[in-house]
Residue frames relative to the residue before (quaternion, step in Angstrom):
aa qw qx qy qz dx dy dz
M 1.0000 0.0000 0.0000 0.0000 0.00 0.00 0.00
A 0.6234 0.5473 -0.3396 0.4432 3.58 1.05 -0.72
R 0.6363 0.5174 -0.3328 0.4654 3.61 1.03 -0.73
F 0.6385 0.5224 -0.3199 0.4659 3.56 1.02 -0.82
K 0.6417 0.5159 -0.3122 0.4739 3.59 1.01 -0.86
R 0.6380 0.5111 -0.3262 0.4746 3.60 0.98 -0.80
W 0.6365 0.5249 -0.3267 0.4611 3.58 0.99 -0.84
L 0.6500 0.5068 -0.3100 0.4738 3.60 0.95 -0.86
D 0.6419 0.5122 -0.3188 0.4733 3.59 1.02 -0.78
H 0.6470 0.5170 -0.3176 0.4618 3.58 1.01 -0.78
V 0.6236 0.5232 -0.3387 0.4719 3.58 1.01 -0.77
G 0.6517 0.5070 -0.3087 0.4722 3.58 0.96 -0.86
G 0.6489 0.5111 -0.3094 0.4712 3.57 1.01 -0.81
L 0.6546 0.5028 -0.3110 0.4711 3.58 1.00 -0.79
L 0.6170 0.5301 -0.3436 0.4693 3.58 1.04 -0.72
F 0.6685 0.4865 -0.2970 0.4778 3.58 0.95 -0.88
L 0.6287 0.5268 -0.3291 0.4679 3.59 1.01 -0.78
A 0.6436 0.5109 -0.3191 0.4721 3.58 0.96 -0.84
L 0.6286 0.5241 -0.3283 0.4716 3.58 1.01 -0.81
F 0.6608 0.5098 -0.3012 0.4613 3.58 0.92 -0.91
V 0.6618 0.5027 -0.3074 0.4635 3.62 0.91 -0.91
V 0.6555 0.4990 -0.3148 0.4714 3.59 0.93 -0.87
F 0.6404 0.5266 -0.3173 0.4604 3.57 1.00 -0.82
I 0.6672 0.4796 -0.2998 0.4847 3.62 0.92 -0.87
L 0.6253 0.5272 -0.3292 0.4719 3.60 1.01 -0.77
Q 0.6333 0.5344 -0.3127 0.4643 3.55 1.02 -0.85
I 0.6711 0.4823 -0.2941 0.4801 3.60 0.89 -0.90
G 0.6595 0.5154 -0.3085 0.4519 3.58 0.92 -0.91
A 0.6731 0.4905 -0.3048 0.4621 3.58 0.85 -0.90
R 0.6938 0.4907 -0.2812 0.4459 3.57 0.94 -0.84
F 0.8184 0.3011 -0.1340 0.4707 3.57 0.76 -1.02
L 0.6939 0.4511 -0.2940 0.4781 3.61 1.07 -0.51
W 0.8063 0.2419 -0.1095 0.5286 3.56 0.92 -0.92
N 0.3474 -0.7674 0.4699 0.2640 3.57 1.33 0.00
Q 0.5819 0.5406 -0.3641 0.4865 3.54 1.10 0.79
P 0.1627 -0.8217 0.5359 0.1056 3.63 0.21 1.19
L 0.2831 -0.7364 0.5927 0.1619 3.52 -1.12 0.75
P 0.3745 -0.7725 0.4603 0.2261 3.62 -0.32 1.20
W 0.6473 0.5477 -0.3362 0.4098 3.60 0.96 -0.73
T 0.5974 0.5790 -0.3774 0.4068 3.60 1.13 -0.51
D 0.6010 0.5458 -0.3609 0.4589 3.60 1.06 -0.68
E 0.6987 0.4846 -0.2678 0.4530 3.53 0.83 -1.04
L 0.6778 0.4838 -0.2983 0.4663 3.57 0.89 -0.91
A 0.6139 0.5428 -0.3532 0.4514 3.61 1.03 -0.67
V 0.6529 0.5001 -0.3163 0.4728 3.59 0.97 -0.80
V 0.6548 0.5061 -0.3122 0.4665 3.59 0.92 -0.90
L 0.6746 0.4815 -0.2984 0.4733 3.59 0.89 -0.89
Y 0.6124 0.5470 -0.3504 0.4506 3.59 1.04 -0.69
V 0.6365 0.5127 -0.3214 0.4782 3.59 0.96 -0.87
W 0.6698 0.4990 -0.2980 0.4621 3.58 0.91 -0.92
V 0.6518 0.5183 -0.3241 0.4489 3.61 0.90 -0.88
I 0.6712 0.5048 -0.3087 0.4466 3.59 0.85 -0.94
F 0.7317 0.4208 -0.2567 0.4708 3.60 0.73 -0.98
W 0.6066 0.5428 -0.3557 0.4593 3.62 1.08 -0.63
A 0.6643 0.4942 -0.3011 0.4731 3.56 0.92 -0.93
C 0.6387 0.5216 -0.3245 0.4634 3.58 0.98 -0.83
A 0.7162 0.4711 -0.2566 0.4464 3.56 0.90 -0.92
F 0.8646 0.1966 -0.0331 0.4613 3.57 0.75 -1.02
M 0.7667 0.4413 -0.2166 0.4129 3.58 0.97 -0.70
V 0.7375 0.3845 -0.2279 0.5063 3.60 0.94 -0.79
P 0.3590 -0.7400 0.5203 0.2297 3.60 -0.57 1.07
A 0.6391 -0.5564 0.3706 0.3802 3.56 -1.12 0.67
A 0.6507 0.5296 -0.3236 0.4375 3.60 1.00 -0.75
S 0.6652 0.5120 -0.3045 0.4502 3.61 1.18 -0.42
H 0.5198 0.6214 -0.4299 0.3984 3.58 1.22 -0.15
V 0.5721 -0.5956 0.4368 0.3566 3.54 -1.14 0.62
S 0.0947 0.7772 -0.6180 0.0715 3.55 -0.94 0.90
V 0.2836 -0.7296 0.5987 0.1694 3.51 -1.15 0.68
D 0.0277 0.8375 -0.5419 0.0645 3.53 -0.24 1.26
I 0.2788 0.7996 -0.4927 0.2004 3.56 1.21 0.42
L 0.6781 0.4961 -0.2949 0.4551 3.59 1.10 -0.65
I 0.7648 0.3635 -0.2151 0.4864 3.58 0.99 -0.72
A 0.4858 0.6895 -0.4319 0.3196 3.62 1.18 -0.30
P 0.7326 0.4221 -0.2825 0.4531 3.66 0.82 -0.77
L 0.5218 0.6561 -0.4148 0.3539 3.62 1.22 -0.18
P 0.6176 -0.5172 0.4211 0.4168 3.60 -1.21 0.33
A 0.6719 -0.5463 0.3304 0.3754 3.57 -1.16 0.70
A 0.6610 0.5151 -0.3216 0.4408 3.61 0.89 -0.86
L 0.6784 0.4745 -0.2908 0.4797 3.58 0.93 -0.87
R 0.6231 0.5360 -0.3277 0.4660 3.58 1.05 -0.81
T 0.6544 0.5014 -0.3059 0.4762 3.59 0.95 -0.86
G 0.6281 0.5345 -0.3286 0.4603 3.58 1.05 -0.74
F 0.6596 0.4892 -0.3054 0.4820 3.59 0.97 -0.83
Q 0.6423 0.5142 -0.3264 0.4652 3.59 0.98 -0.80
T 0.6391 0.5158 -0.3213 0.4714 3.58 1.01 -0.79
A 0.6546 0.5018 -0.3113 0.4721 3.58 0.93 -0.87
G 0.6471 0.5236 -0.3172 0.4544 3.58 0.98 -0.80
Q 0.6649 0.4883 -0.3023 0.4776 3.58 0.96 -0.84
L 0.6338 0.5211 -0.3297 0.4669 3.59 1.04 -0.75
M 0.6534 0.4974 -0.3170 0.4745 3.59 1.00 -0.78
L 0.6626 0.5095 -0.3106 0.4527 3.58 0.90 -0.91
G 0.6918 0.4610 -0.2726 0.4844 3.56 0.86 -0.96
G 0.6452 0.5294 -0.3197 0.4486 3.58 1.03 -0.77
L 0.6538 0.4981 -0.3128 0.4761 3.57 1.00 -0.80
A 0.6459 0.5047 -0.3242 0.4722 3.59 0.98 -0.78
L 0.6466 0.5087 -0.3118 0.4754 3.57 1.01 -0.82
W 0.6454 0.5195 -0.3066 0.4687 3.56 1.01 -0.84
A 0.6919 0.4835 -0.2742 0.4607 3.61 1.04 -0.78
L 0.5291 0.6829 -0.3974 0.3095 3.60 1.14 -0.52
P 0.6987 0.4655 -0.3269 0.4339 3.69 0.64 -0.88
A 0.6770 0.4731 -0.3042 0.4746 3.61 0.88 -0.88
S 0.6372 0.5191 -0.3273 0.4662 3.58 1.04 -0.74
W 0.6241 0.5237 -0.3338 0.4742 3.57 1.03 -0.77
D 0.6402 0.5274 -0.3275 0.4524 3.59 0.90 -0.90
Y 0.6764 0.4922 -0.2943 0.4622 3.57 0.91 -0.93
V 0.6789 0.4803 -0.3010 0.4667 3.59 0.83 -0.94
W 0.6500 0.5056 -0.3175 0.4703 3.60 0.97 -0.80
F 0.6293 0.5293 -0.3265 0.4661 3.59 1.04 -0.78
M 0.6861 0.5115 -0.2824 0.4335 3.58 0.97 -0.86
R 0.4532 0.6918 -0.4587 0.3249 3.62 1.23 -0.06
R 0.6674 0.5031 -0.3075 0.4548 3.60 1.13 -0.53
E 0.6386 0.4583 -0.3236 0.5267 3.57 1.29 -0.21
A 0.1542 -0.7883 0.5914 0.0711 3.55 -1.18 0.58
T 0.5988 -0.5406 0.4366 0.3983 3.53 -1.26 0.36
A 0.6337 -0.6089 0.3390 0.3358 3.54 -1.10 0.75
V 0.7860 0.3459 -0.1784 0.4804 3.59 0.83 -0.91
M 0.7822 0.3477 -0.1827 0.4837 3.57 0.73 -1.06
G 0.3739 -0.7468 0.4778 0.2724 3.59 1.18 -0.39
L 0.3400 0.7410 -0.5015 0.2894 3.57 1.20 0.52
P 0.4607 -0.6815 0.4775 0.3087 3.62 -0.72 0.98
L 0.5071 -0.6851 0.4364 0.2882 3.57 -0.88 0.96
F 0.4555 0.6583 -0.4491 0.3967 3.58 1.28 -0.20
W 0.7138 0.4479 -0.2531 0.4752 3.58 0.88 -0.98
V 0.5998 0.5529 -0.3650 0.4487 3.58 1.15 -0.49
F 0.7906 0.3424 -0.1546 0.4836 3.58 0.86 -0.99
L 0.3994 0.7453 -0.4567 0.2765 3.61 1.24 -0.06
P 0.6514 0.5208 -0.3615 0.4170 3.67 0.86 -0.68
L 0.5182 0.6096 -0.4278 0.4204 3.62 1.18 -0.30
L 0.6666 0.4942 -0.2978 0.4719 3.58 0.93 -0.90
V 0.6354 0.5239 -0.3236 0.4659 3.56 0.99 -0.83
A 0.6636 0.5040 -0.3037 0.4620 3.58 0.93 -0.90
L 0.6508 0.5070 -0.3212 0.4650 3.61 0.94 -0.82
L 0.6531 0.5115 -0.3104 0.4642 3.57 0.94 -0.89
M 0.6726 0.4832 -0.2991 0.4739 3.58 0.94 -0.83
M 0.5927 0.5514 -0.3699 0.4559 3.60 1.10 -0.58
V 0.6366 0.5142 -0.3210 0.4767 3.58 1.02 -0.79
I 0.6790 0.4911 -0.2932 0.4603 3.57 0.85 -0.98
K 0.6657 0.4952 -0.3060 0.4668 3.60 0.93 -0.88
A 0.6384 0.5192 -0.3310 0.4618 3.59 1.00 -0.76
L 0.6474 0.5062 -0.3194 0.4719 3.59 0.95 -0.82
H 0.6459 0.5117 -0.3134 0.4719 3.56 0.99 -0.84
S 0.6559 0.5075 -0.3122 0.4635 3.60 0.94 -0.84
V 0.6400 0.5097 -0.3264 0.4733 3.58 0.96 -0.84
W 0.6385 0.5238 -0.3278 0.4588 3.58 0.94 -0.84
Q 0.6572 0.5005 -0.3054 0.4737 3.59 0.94 -0.90
L 0.6587 0.5047 -0.3129 0.4621 3.60 0.96 -0.82
V 0.6300 0.5168 -0.3327 0.4747 3.59 1.03 -0.76
L 0.6469 0.5042 -0.3190 0.4748 3.60 0.94 -0.84
F 0.6387 0.5240 -0.3225 0.4620 3.59 1.01 -0.81
M 0.6646 0.5041 -0.3057 0.4590 3.56 0.95 -0.90
R 0.6432 0.5149 -0.3245 0.4646 3.59 1.03 -0.75
K 0.6685 0.5080 -0.2989 0.4535 3.54 0.97 -0.89
S 0.7239 0.4382 -0.2541 0.4684 3.59 0.94 -0.83
A 0.5974 0.5843 -0.3675 0.4083 3.62 1.22 -0.25
């Protein structure tokens, strides 16, 4: 599993590197040669969407996401764990609920394409589905870990 996680991290790093290279190419073409390349703007946006959703899905651990726990921090451990479990169930449930409509939208967008490169918008928005699916899986995993913690502490 660690090798798979490293591979996912490398893919995310390569996506970010590609975004950086396209961005530098865009700046160079515009300011050094006074010849803007229209496809670089479009590809930078597509890569940005991919980087954000890829990182959300695979690279940033759930514990590293911003959370405001000022209200539940002073509560007893059992109650705090219950709130965390409810929060994970809501997060995963909302992502699961959003998946069918998101799939319909992304599948519908396959007939539309980007203006310059002609890339089908299905491929542009596909990481949204991946991120939603991973949110469901991560929420289920977190709930499972919380249940195991509650059993161990009981």
